[in-house]
PyMOL commands that place a pseudoatom at each C-alpha (Angstrom):
pseudoatom trace, name=CA, resn=GLY, resi=1, chain=A, elem=C, hetatm=0, pos=[-10.682, 14.943, 37.366]
pseudoatom trace, name=CA, resn=ILE, resi=2, chain=A, elem=C, hetatm=0, pos=[-8.049, 12.239, 36.891]
pseudoatom trace, name=CA, resn=ALA, resi=3, chain=A, elem=C, hetatm=0, pos=[-9.774, 9.897, 39.324]
pseudoatom trace, name=CA, resn=PHE, resi=4, chain=A, elem=C, hetatm=0, pos=[-13.084, 10.427, 37.487]
pseudoatom trace, name=CA, resn=MET, resi=5, chain=A, elem=C, hetatm=0, pos=[-11.447, 9.620, 34.143]
pseudoatom trace, name=CA, resn=HIS, resi=6, chain=A, elem=C, hetatm=0, pos=[-9.890, 6.442, 35.554]
pseudoatom trace, name=CA, resn=GLN, resi=7, chain=A, elem=C, hetatm=0, pos=[-13.195, 5.360, 37.136]
pseudoatom trace, name=CA, resn=SER, resi=8, chain=A, elem=C, hetatm=0, pos=[-14.805, 5.903, 33.720]
pseudoatom trace, name=CA, resn=SER, resi=9, chain=A, elem=C, hetatm=0, pos=[-12.140, 3.717, 32.015]
pseudoatom trace, name=CA, resn=PHE, resi=10, chain=A, elem=C, hetatm=0, pos=[-10.361, 6.591, 30.308]
pseudoatom trace, name=CA, resn=LEU, resi=11, chain=A, elem=C, hetatm=0, pos=[-6.738, 7.669, 30.362]
pseudoatom trace, name=CA, resn=HIS, resi=12, chain=A, elem=C, hetatm=0, pos=[-5.708, 11.310, 29.895]
pseudoatom trace, name=CA, resn=GLY, resi=13, chain=A, elem=C, hetatm=0, pos=[-2.245, 10.359, 28.636]
pseudoatom trace, name=CA, resn=ASN, resi=14, chain=A, elem=C, hetatm=0, pos=[-0.602, 13.807, 28.764]
pseudoatom trace, name=CA, resn=LEU, resi=15, chain=A, elem=C, hetatm=0, pos=[-0.934, 15.376, 32.204]
pseudoatom trace, name=CA, resn=THR, resi=16, chain=A, elem=C, hetatm=0, pos=[1.208, 18.506, 32.299]
pseudoatom trace, name=CA, resn=PRO, resi=17, chain=A, elem=C, hetatm=0, pos=[0.938, 21.942, 33.934]
pseudoatom trace, name=CA, resn=SER, resi=18, chain=A, elem=C, hetatm=0, pos=[-0.239, 23.398, 30.612]
pseudoatom trace, name=CA, resn=ASN, resi=19, chain=A, elem=C, hetatm=0, pos=[-3.104, 20.874, 30.494]
pseudoatom trace, name=CA, resn=VAL, resi=20, chain=A, elem=C, hetatm=0, pos=[-4.585, 22.083, 33.785]
pseudoatom trace, name=CA, resn=LEU, resi=21, chain=A, elem=C, hetatm=0, pos=[-6.684, 25.245, 33.626]
pseudoatom trace, name=CA, resn=LEU, resi=22, chain=A, elem=C, hetatm=0, pos=[-7.562, 27.300, 36.696]
pseudoatom trace, name=CA, resn=VAL, resi=23, chain=A, elem=C, hetatm=0, pos=[-11.185, 28.386, 36.294]
pseudoatom trace, name=CA, resn=GLY, resi=24, chain=A, elem=C, hetatm=0, pos=[-13.228, 31.061, 38.059]
pseudoatom trace, name=CA, resn=ALA, resi=25, chain=A, elem=C, hetatm=0, pos=[-12.550, 33.210, 41.078]
pseudoatom trace, name=CA, resn=SER, resi=26, chain=A, elem=C, hetatm=0, pos=[-11.691, 30.144, 43.179]
pseudoatom trace, name=CA, resn=ASN, resi=27, chain=A, elem=C, hetatm=0, pos=[-9.133, 28.900, 40.599]
pseudoatom trace, name=CA, resn=THR, resi=28, chain=A, elem=C, hetatm=0, pos=[-10.779, 25.488, 40.354]
pseudoatom trace, name=CA, resn=PRO, resi=29, chain=A, elem=C, hetatm=0, pos=[-8.454, 23.178, 38.384]
pseudoatom trace, name=CA, resn=LYS, resi=30, chain=A, elem=C, hetatm=0, pos=[-9.941, 21.647, 35.221]
pseudoatom trace, name=CA, resn=LEU, resi=31, chain=A, elem=C, hetatm=0, pos=[-8.254, 19.221, 32.836]
pseudoatom trace, name=CA, resn=CYS, resi=32, chain=A, elem=C, hetatm=0, pos=[-7.798, 20.036, 29.157]
pseudoatom trace, name=CA, resn=GLY, resi=33, chain=A, elem=C, hetatm=0, pos=[-5.571, 18.820, 26.308]
pseudoatom trace, name=CA, resn=PHE, resi=34, chain=A, elem=C, hetatm=0, pos=[-7.137, 15.459, 25.593]
pseudoatom trace, name=CA, resn=SER, resi=35, chain=A, elem=C, hetatm=0, pos=[-5.227, 14.672, 22.372]
pseudoatom trace, name=CA, resn=CYS, resi=36, chain=A, elem=C, hetatm=0, pos=[-3.569, 11.634, 24.022]
pseudoatom trace, name=CA, resn=ALA, resi=37, chain=A, elem=C, hetatm=0, pos=[-6.689, 10.439, 25.855]
pseudoatom trace, name=CA, resn=CYS, resi=38, chain=A, elem=C, hetatm=0, pos=[-7.986, 6.969, 25.160]
pseudoatom trace, name=CA, resn=GLU, resi=39, chain=A, elem=C, hetatm=0, pos=[-10.422, 4.402, 26.482]
pseudoatom trace, name=CA, resn=ILE, resi=40, chain=A, elem=C, hetatm=0, pos=[-8.859, 1.558, 28.437]
pseudoatom trace, name=CA, resn=GLU, resi=41, chain=A, elem=C, hetatm=0, pos=[-9.908, -2.011, 29.163]
pseudoatom trace, name=CA, resn=PRO, resi=42, chain=A, elem=C, hetatm=0, pos=[-8.521, -3.583, 32.328]
pseudoatom trace, name=CA, resn=THR, resi=43, chain=A, elem=C, hetatm=0, pos=[-7.872, -7.004, 30.767]
pseudoatom trace, name=CA, resn=VAL, resi=44, chain=A, elem=C, hetatm=0, pos=[-6.315, -5.855, 27.471]
pseudoatom trace, name=CA, resn=ALA, resi=45, chain=A, elem=C, hetatm=0, pos=[-3.066, -3.994, 26.830]
pseudoatom trace, name=CA, resn=THR, resi=46, chain=A, elem=C, hetatm=0, pos=[-3.688, -0.384, 25.838]
pseudoatom trace, name=CA, resn=ARG, resi=47, chain=A, elem=C, hetatm=0, pos=[-2.186, 0.935, 22.606]
pseudoatom trace, name=CA, resn=MET, resi=48, chain=A, elem=C, hetatm=0, pos=[-0.470, 4.290, 23.131]
pseudoatom trace, name=CA, resn=PHE, resi=49, chain=A, elem=C, hetatm=0, pos=[1.063, 6.652, 20.601]
pseudoatom trace, name=CA, resn=THR, resi=50, chain=A, elem=C, hetatm=0, pos=[4.671, 7.302, 21.575]
pseudoatom trace, name=CA, resn=THR, resi=51, chain=A, elem=C, hetatm=0, pos=[5.084, 10.359, 19.368]
pseudoatom trace, name=CA, resn=ARG, resi=52, chain=A, elem=C, hetatm=0, pos=[2.521, 12.351, 21.350]
pseudoatom trace, name=CA, resn=GLY, resi=53, chain=A, elem=C, hetatm=0, pos=[2.947, 13.740, 24.835]
pseudoatom trace, name=CA, resn=THR, resi=54, chain=A, elem=C, hetatm=0, pos=[5.238, 16.195, 26.570]
pseudoatom trace, name=CA, resn=GLN, resi=55, chain=A, elem=C, hetatm=0, pos=[8.887, 15.604, 27.394]
pseudoatom trace, name=CA, resn=GLY, resi=56, chain=A, elem=C, hetatm=0, pos=[9.517, 15.269, 31.122]
pseudoatom trace, name=CA, resn=TYR, resi=57, chain=A, elem=C, hetatm=0, pos=[5.928, 14.220, 31.750]
pseudoatom trace, name=CA, resn=GLN, resi=58, chain=A, elem=C, hetatm=0, pos=[5.936, 11.030, 29.666]
pseudoatom trace, name=CA, resn=PRO, resi=59, chain=A, elem=C, hetatm=0, pos=[6.893, 7.993, 31.735]
pseudoatom trace, name=CA, resn=PRO, resi=60, chain=A, elem=C, hetatm=0, pos=[9.810, 5.761, 30.734]
pseudoatom trace, name=CA, resn=GLU, resi=61, chain=A, elem=C, hetatm=0, pos=[7.527, 2.985, 29.441]
pseudoatom trace, name=CA, resn=ILE, resi=62, chain=A, elem=C, hetatm=0, pos=[6.324, 5.382, 26.716]
pseudoatom trace, name=CA, resn=PHE, resi=63, chain=A, elem=C, hetatm=0, pos=[9.408, 7.536, 26.303]
pseudoatom trace, name=CA, resn=ALA, resi=64, chain=A, elem=C, hetatm=0, pos=[11.796, 4.574, 25.899]
pseudoatom trace, name=CA, resn=ARG, resi=65, chain=A, elem=C, hetatm=0, pos=[9.772, 3.382, 22.895]
pseudoatom trace, name=CA, resn=LYS, resi=66, chain=A, elem=C, hetatm=0, pos=[9.610, 6.702, 21.054]
pseudoatom trace, name=CA, resn=GLN, resi=67, chain=A, elem=C, hetatm=0, pos=[11.278, 5.143, 17.990]
pseudoatom trace, name=CA, resn=LEU, resi=68, chain=A, elem=C, hetatm=0, pos=[7.998, 3.238, 17.509]
pseudoatom trace, name=CA, resn=SER, resi=69, chain=A, elem=C, hetatm=0, pos=[4.839, 5.111, 16.644]
pseudoatom trace, name=CA, resn=VAL, resi=70, chain=A, elem=C, hetatm=0, pos=[2.629, 2.894, 18.838]
pseudoatom trace, name=CA, resn=THR, resi=71, chain=A, elem=C, hetatm=0, pos=[3.335, 0.674, 21.828]
pseudoatom trace, name=CA, resn=GLU, resi=72, chain=A, elem=C, hetatm=0, pos=[1.258, -1.552, 24.074]
pseudoatom trace, name=CA, resn=VAL, resi=73, chain=A, elem=C, hetatm=0, pos=[1.049, -0.578, 27.744]
pseudoatom trace, name=CA, resn=HIS, resi=74, chain=A, elem=C, hetatm=0, pos=[-0.080, -3.056, 30.402]
pseudoatom trace, name=CA, resn=ASP, resi=75, chain=A, elem=C, hetatm=0, pos=[-0.580, -0.541, 33.237]
pseudoatom trace, name=CA, resn=PRO, resi=76, chain=A, elem=C, hetatm=0, pos=[-1.994, 2.538, 31.475]
pseudoatom trace, name=CA, resn=LEU, resi=77, chain=A, elem=C, hetatm=0, pos=[-3.322, 4.274, 34.609]
pseudoatom trace, name=CA, resn=ALA, resi=78, chain=A, elem=C, hetatm=0, pos=[0.270, 4.522, 35.871]
pseudoatom trace, name=CA, resn=ILE, resi=79, chain=A, elem=C, hetatm=0, pos=[0.970, 6.849, 32.923]
pseudoatom trace, name=CA, resn=ASP, resi=80, chain=A, elem=C, hetatm=0, pos=[-1.386, 9.465, 34.361]
pseudoatom trace, name=CA, resn=VAL, resi=81, chain=A, elem=C, hetatm=0, pos=[0.090, 9.018, 37.847]
pseudoatom trace, name=CA, resn=PHE, resi=82, chain=A, elem=C, hetatm=0, pos=[3.545, 9.774, 36.410]
pseudoatom trace, name=CA, resn=GLY, resi=83, chain=A, elem=C, hetatm=0, pos=[2.222, 12.863, 34.582]
pseudoatom trace, name=CA, resn=ALA, resi=84, chain=A, elem=C, hetatm=0, pos=[0.363, 14.011, 37.695]
pseudoatom trace, name=CA, resn=GLY, resi=85, chain=A, elem=C, hetatm=0, pos=[3.584, 13.556, 39.666]
pseudoatom trace, name=CA, resn=GLY, resi=86, chain=A, elem=C, hetatm=0, pos=[5.468, 15.693, 37.167]
pseudoatom trace, name=CA, resn=THR, resi=87, chain=A, elem=C, hetatm=0, pos=[2.773, 18.363, 37.291]
pseudoatom trace, name=CA, resn=LEU, resi=88, chain=A, elem=C, hetatm=0, pos=[2.756, 18.343, 41.084]
pseudoatom trace, name=CA, resn=PHE, resi=89, chain=A, elem=C, hetatm=0, pos=[6.580, 18.574, 41.047]
pseudoatom trace, name=CA, resn=PHE, resi=90, chain=A, elem=C, hetatm=0, pos=[6.283, 21.682, 38.843]
pseudoatom trace, name=CA, resn=ILE, resi=91, chain=A, elem=C, hetatm=0, pos=[3.761, 23.260, 41.240]
pseudoatom trace, name=CA, resn=LEU, resi=92, chain=A, elem=C, hetatm=0, pos=[5.604, 22.440, 44.470]
pseudoatom trace, name=CA, resn=SER, resi=93, chain=A, elem=C, hetatm=0, pos=[9.003, 23.498, 43.078]
pseudoatom trace, name=CA, resn=ASN, resi=94, chain=A, elem=C, hetatm=0, pos=[7.724, 26.914, 41.991]
pseudoatom trace, name=CA, resn=GLY, resi=95, chain=A, elem=C, hetatm=0, pos=[7.977, 26.209, 38.280]
pseudoatom trace, name=CA, resn=VAL, resi=96, chain=A, elem=C, hetatm=0, pos=[10.932, 23.837, 37.878]
pseudoatom trace, name=CA, resn=GLU, resi=97, chain=A, elem=C, hetatm=0, pos=[10.271, 21.055, 35.368]
pseudoatom trace, name=CA, resn=PRO, resi=98, chain=A, elem=C, hetatm=0, pos=[10.938, 17.515, 36.614]
pseudoatom trace, name=CA, resn=PHE, resi=99, chain=A, elem=C, hetatm=0, pos=[13.884, 15.669, 35.065]
pseudoatom trace, name=CA, resn=SER, resi=100, chain=A, elem=C, hetatm=0, pos=[15.148, 18.930, 33.567]
pseudoatom trace, name=CA, resn=PRO, resi=101, chain=A, elem=C, hetatm=0, pos=[18.788, 19.975, 33.753]
pseudoatom trace, name=CA, resn=GLN, resi=102, chain=A, elem=C, hetatm=0, pos=[17.572, 22.900, 35.890]
pseudoatom trace, name=CA, resn=ALA, resi=103, chain=A, elem=C, hetatm=0, pos=[16.010, 20.498, 38.429]
pseudoatom trace, name=CA, resn=LEU, resi=104, chain=A, elem=C, hetatm=0, pos=[19.244, 18.529, 38.634]
pseudoatom trace, name=CA, resn=GLN, resi=105, chain=A, elem=C, hetatm=0, pos=[21.405, 21.664, 38.583]
pseudoatom trace, name=CA, resn=GLN, resi=106, chain=A, elem=C, hetatm=0, pos=[23.163, 20.369, 35.461]
pseudoatom trace, name=CA, resn=LYS, resi=107, chain=A, elem=C, hetatm=0, pos=[24.647, 22.161, 32.523]
pseudoatom trace, name=CA, resn=ALA, resi=108, chain=A, elem=C, hetatm=0, pos=[22.945, 19.940, 30.037]
pseudoatom trace, name=CA, resn=THR, resi=109, chain=A, elem=C, hetatm=0, pos=[20.972, 19.603, 26.855]
pseudoatom trace, name=CA, resn=ILE, resi=110, chain=A, elem=C, hetatm=0, pos=[17.516, 18.286, 26.008]
pseudoatom trace, name=CA, resn=ALA, resi=111, chain=A, elem=C, hetatm=0, pos=[19.096, 14.881, 25.319]
pseudoatom trace, name=CA, resn=ASP, resi=112, chain=A, elem=C, hetatm=0, pos=[20.385, 14.834, 28.908]
pseudoatom trace, name=CA, resn=ALA, resi=113, chain=A, elem=C, hetatm=0, pos=[16.849, 15.544, 30.145]
pseudoatom trace, name=CA, resn=GLU, resi=114, chain=A, elem=C, hetatm=0, pos=[15.695, 12.498, 28.183]
pseudoatom trace, name=CA, resn=LEU, resi=115, chain=A, elem=C, hetatm=0, pos=[18.374, 10.395, 29.892]
pseudoatom trace, name=CA, resn=ASN, resi=116, chain=A, elem=C, hetatm=0, pos=[17.222, 11.735, 33.273]
pseudoatom trace, name=CA, resn=VAL, resi=117, chain=A, elem=C, hetatm=0, pos=[13.716, 10.369, 32.614]
pseudoatom trace, name=CA, resn=LEU, resi=118, chain=A, elem=C, hetatm=0, pos=[15.076, 6.969, 31.614]
pseudoatom trace, name=CA, resn=SER, resi=119, chain=A, elem=C, hetatm=0, pos=[17.378, 6.819, 34.660]
pseudoatom trace, name=CA, resn=GLY, resi=120, chain=A, elem=C, hetatm=0, pos=[14.700, 8.076, 37.064]
pseudoatom trace, name=CA, resn=ARG, resi=121, chain=A, elem=C, hetatm=0, pos=[16.601, 11.213, 38.115]
pseudoatom trace, name=CA, resn=SER, resi=122, chain=A, elem=C, hetatm=0, pos=[13.781, 13.727, 38.607]
pseudoatom trace, name=CA, resn=GLY, resi=123, chain=A, elem=C, hetatm=0, pos=[15.689, 16.333, 40.610]
pseudoatom trace, name=CA, resn=LEU, resi=124, chain=A, elem=C, hetatm=0, pos=[13.497, 15.785, 43.666]
pseudoatom trace, name=CA, resn=ASP, resi=125, chain=A, elem=C, hetatm=0, pos=[16.486, 15.734, 46.027]
pseudoatom trace, name=CA, resn=GLU, resi=126, chain=A, elem=C, hetatm=0, pos=[17.919, 18.960, 44.616]
pseudoatom trace, name=CA, resn=ILE, resi=127, chain=A, elem=C, hetatm=0, pos=[14.821, 21.177, 44.954]
pseudoatom trace, name=CA, resn=GLU, resi=128, chain=A, elem=C, hetatm=0, pos=[14.644, 22.658, 48.455]
pseudoatom trace, name=CA, resn=ALA, resi=129, chain=A, elem=C, hetatm=0, pos=[11.224, 24.275, 47.908]
pseudoatom trace, name=CA, resn=ILE, resi=130, chain=A, elem=C, hetatm=0, pos=[9.458, 20.890, 48.013]
pseudoatom trace, name=CA, resn=SER, resi=131, chain=A, elem=C, hetatm=0, pos=[8.262, 19.967, 51.519]
pseudoatom trace, name=CA, resn=ALA, resi=132, chain=A, elem=C, hetatm=0, pos=[8.872, 16.596, 53.184]
pseudoatom trace, name=CA, resn=GLU, resi=133, chain=A, elem=C, hetatm=0, pos=[5.218, 15.676, 52.529]
pseudoatom trace, name=CA, resn=GLY, resi=134, chain=A, elem=C, hetatm=0, pos=[5.641, 16.581, 48.874]
pseudoatom trace, name=CA, resn=ARG, resi=135, chain=A, elem=C, hetatm=0, pos=[8.801, 14.510, 48.556]
pseudoatom trace, name=CA, resn=HIS, resi=136, chain=A, elem=C, hetatm=0, pos=[7.111, 11.551, 50.256]
pseudoatom trace, name=CA, resn=LEU, resi=137, chain=A, elem=C, hetatm=0, pos=[4.328, 11.636, 47.659]
pseudoatom trace, name=CA, resn=LEU, resi=138, chain=A, elem=C, hetatm=0, pos=[6.350, 12.512, 44.559]
pseudoatom trace, name=CA, resn=GLU, resi=139, chain=A, elem=C, hetatm=0, pos=[8.987, 9.836, 44.987]
pseudoatom trace, name=CA, resn=PRO, resi=140, chain=A, elem=C, hetatm=0, pos=[6.646, 6.893, 44.252]
pseudoatom trace, name=CA, resn=MET, resi=141, chain=A, elem=C, hetatm=0, pos=[4.653, 8.847, 41.646]
pseudoatom trace, name=CA, resn=LEU, resi=142, chain=A, elem=C, hetatm=0, pos=[7.795, 9.410, 39.572]
pseudoatom trace, name=CA, resn=LYS, resi=143, chain=A, elem=C, hetatm=0, pos=[9.155, 5.852, 39.810]
pseudoatom trace, name=CA, resn=ALA, resi=144, chain=A, elem=C, hetatm=0, pos=[10.488, 4.416, 36.557]
pseudoatom trace, name=CA, resn=SER, resi=145, chain=A, elem=C, hetatm=0, pos=[8.511, 1.191, 37.003]
pseudoatom trace, name=CA, resn=PRO, resi=146, chain=A, elem=C, hetatm=0, pos=[4.748, 1.558, 36.491]
pseudoatom trace, name=CA, resn=ALA, resi=147, chain=A, elem=C, hetatm=0, pos=[4.119, -1.253, 38.990]
pseudoatom trace, name=CA, resn=GLU, resi=148, chain=A, elem=C, hetatm=0, pos=[5.819, 0.805, 41.730]
pseudoatom trace, name=CA, resn=ARG, resi=149, chain=A, elem=C, hetatm=0, pos=[3.610, 3.878, 41.230]
pseudoatom trace, name=CA, resn=PRO, resi=150, chain=A, elem=C, hetatm=0, pos=[0.571, 4.366, 43.470]
pseudoatom trace, name=CA, resn=THR, resi=151, chain=A, elem=C, hetatm=0, pos=[-2.953, 4.537, 42.082]
pseudoatom trace, name=CA, resn=ILE, resi=152, chain=A, elem=C, hetatm=0, pos=[-4.528, 7.970, 41.727]
pseudoatom trace, name=CA, resn=ASP, resi=153, chain=A, elem=C, hetatm=0, pos=[-6.893, 7.071, 44.594]
pseudoatom trace, name=CA, resn=THR, resi=154, chain=A, elem=C, hetatm=0, pos=[-3.893, 6.405, 46.863]
pseudoatom trace, name=CA, resn=VAL, resi=155, chain=A, elem=C, hetatm=0, pos=[-2.337, 9.700, 45.760]
pseudoatom trace, name=CA, resn=LEU, resi=156, chain=A, elem=C, hetatm=0, pos=[-5.494, 11.626, 46.678]
pseudoatom trace, name=CA, resn=LYS, resi=157, chain=A, elem=C, hetatm=0, pos=[-5.476, 10.113, 50.199]
pseudoatom trace, name=CA, resn=HIS, resi=158, chain=A, elem=C, hetatm=0, pos=[-1.916, 11.312, 50.890]
pseudoatom trace, name=CA, resn=PRO, resi=159, chain=A, elem=C, hetatm=0, pos=[-1.382, 13.692, 53.860]
pseudoatom trace, name=CA, resn=LEU, resi=160, chain=A, elem=C, hetatm=0, pos=[-0.214, 16.393, 51.426]
pseudoatom trace, name=CA, resn=PHE, resi=161, chain=A, elem=C, hetatm=0, pos=[-3.893, 16.864, 50.545]
pseudoatom trace, name=CA, resn=TRP, resi=162, chain=A, elem=C, hetatm=0, pos=[-5.234, 16.683, 54.101]
pseudoatom trace, name=CA, resn=SER, resi=163, chain=A, elem=C, hetatm=0, pos=[-6.717, 19.741, 55.756]
pseudoatom trace, name=CA, resn=LEU, resi=164, chain=A, elem=C, hetatm=0, pos=[-4.983, 21.178, 58.815]
pseudoatom trace, name=CA, resn=ASP, resi=165, chain=A, elem=C, hetatm=0, pos=[-7.731, 19.685, 60.992]
pseudoatom trace, name=CA, resn=GLU, resi=166, chain=A, elem=C, hetatm=0, pos=[-7.104, 16.205, 59.532]
pseudoatom trace, name=CA, resn=LYS, resi=167, chain=A, elem=C, hetatm=0, pos=[-3.361, 16.545, 60.135]
pseudoatom trace, name=CA, resn=LEU, resi=168, chain=A, elem=C, hetatm=0, pos=[-3.896, 17.695, 63.704]
pseudoatom trace, name=CA, resn=ALA, resi=169, chain=A, elem=C, hetatm=0, pos=[-6.315, 14.835, 64.384]
pseudoatom trace, name=CA, resn=TYR, resi=170, chain=A, elem=C, hetatm=0, pos=[-3.758, 12.371, 63.022]
pseudoatom trace, name=CA, resn=LEU, resi=171, chain=A, elem=C, hetatm=0, pos=[-0.991, 13.806, 65.221]
pseudoatom trace, name=CA, resn=CYS, resi=172, chain=A, elem=C, hetatm=0, pos=[-3.284, 13.634, 68.256]
pseudoatom trace, name=CA, resn=ASP, resi=173, chain=A, elem=C, hetatm=0, pos=[-4.125, 10.001, 67.471]
pseudoatom trace, name=CA, resn=VAL, resi=174, chain=A, elem=C, hetatm=0, pos=[-0.454, 9.098, 67.045]
pseudoatom trace, name=CA, resn=GLY, resi=175, chain=A, elem=C, hetatm=0, pos=[0.509, 11.113, 70.116]
pseudoatom trace, name=CA, resn=SER, resi=176, chain=A, elem=C, hetatm=0, pos=[-1.967, 9.212, 72.248]
pseudoatom trace, name=CA, resn=VAL, resi=177, chain=A, elem=C, hetatm=0, pos=[-0.210, 5.909, 71.518]
pseudoatom trace, name=CA, resn=LEU, resi=178, chain=A, elem=C, hetatm=0, pos=[3.387, 7.095, 72.117]
pseudoatom trace, name=CA, resn=PRO, resi=179, chain=A, elem=C, hetatm=0, pos=[5.052, 5.490, 75.109]
pseudoatom trace, name=CA, resn=VAL, resi=180, chain=A, elem=C, hetatm=0, pos=[4.451, 7.402, 78.354]
pseudoatom trace, name=CA, resn=ARG, resi=181, chain=A, elem=C, hetatm=0, pos=[8.164, 7.316, 79.172]
pseudoatom trace, name=CA, resn=LEU, resi=182, chain=A, elem=C, hetatm=0, pos=[8.985, 9.431, 76.116]
pseudoatom trace, name=CA, resn=GLN, resi=183, chain=A, elem=C, hetatm=0, pos=[10.116, 12.789, 77.415]
pseudoatom trace, name=CA, resn=LYS, resi=184, chain=A, elem=C, hetatm=0, pos=[10.012, 15.949, 75.324]
pseudoatom trace, name=CA, resn=THR, resi=185, chain=A, elem=C, hetatm=0, pos=[13.562, 16.846, 76.242]
pseudoatom trace, name=CA, resn=GLU, resi=186, chain=A, elem=C, hetatm=0, pos=[14.850, 13.523, 74.898]
pseudoatom trace, name=CA, resn=HIS, resi=187, chain=A, elem=C, hetatm=0, pos=[13.861, 14.255, 71.290]
pseudoatom trace, name=CA, resn=SER, resi=188, chain=A, elem=C, hetatm=0, pos=[14.426, 17.572, 69.562]
pseudoatom trace, name=CA, resn=PHE, resi=189, chain=A, elem=C, hetatm=0, pos=[11.807, 16.750, 66.932]
pseudoatom trace, name=CA, resn=ILE, resi=190, chain=A, elem=C, hetatm=0, pos=[9.102, 16.507, 69.613]
pseudoatom trace, name=CA, resn=ASN, resi=191, chain=A, elem=C, hetatm=0, pos=[10.291, 19.762, 71.168]
pseudoatom trace, name=CA, resn=GLU, resi=192, chain=A, elem=C, hetatm=0, pos=[9.857, 21.482, 67.788]
pseudoatom trace, name=CA, resn=LEU, resi=193, chain=A, elem=C, hetatm=0, pos=[6.248, 20.314, 67.580]
for i in range(1, 193): cmd.bond("trace and resi %d" % i, "trace and resi %d" % (i + 1))
show_as sticks, trace
zoom trace
């Protein structure tokens, strides 16, 4: 849904777990909550309302300007990538909000959660439930700098979303180019495979 919006020159602007509905018997995810959505033009800065959006899912480029009612954003698609990263964090961590005191195992207030967003401390390293693949994807999605975040198309190509057959094929391809002299007993990681 996000990729379709971006291809259609629209920004959702408030991707959160509560703005994703699971529909039907197959629990197909559908986007909702379009109050922050806007049309974007690639050559013009996008005006975004800073007073809308959900704490912990707003990126620093919006959140840091909350004293203004409107700000101009030069990489608006990165806003949705940040929100998608926060939503994926919530899913993979079994319901822990990114940047929250709970994620960082802090005794803290809402104001501290706001500082965590600005400092880029999502809690990713503290949550054991998130797999290595999940961490590998979430780290760039939750970067403070919009320029360092991947596009949504890059996100969707990540191995986290590959089928088991695709992962096995990749491992077979990589395994076929490993040096012949590599012995299983030399590397515990290979023995575990």
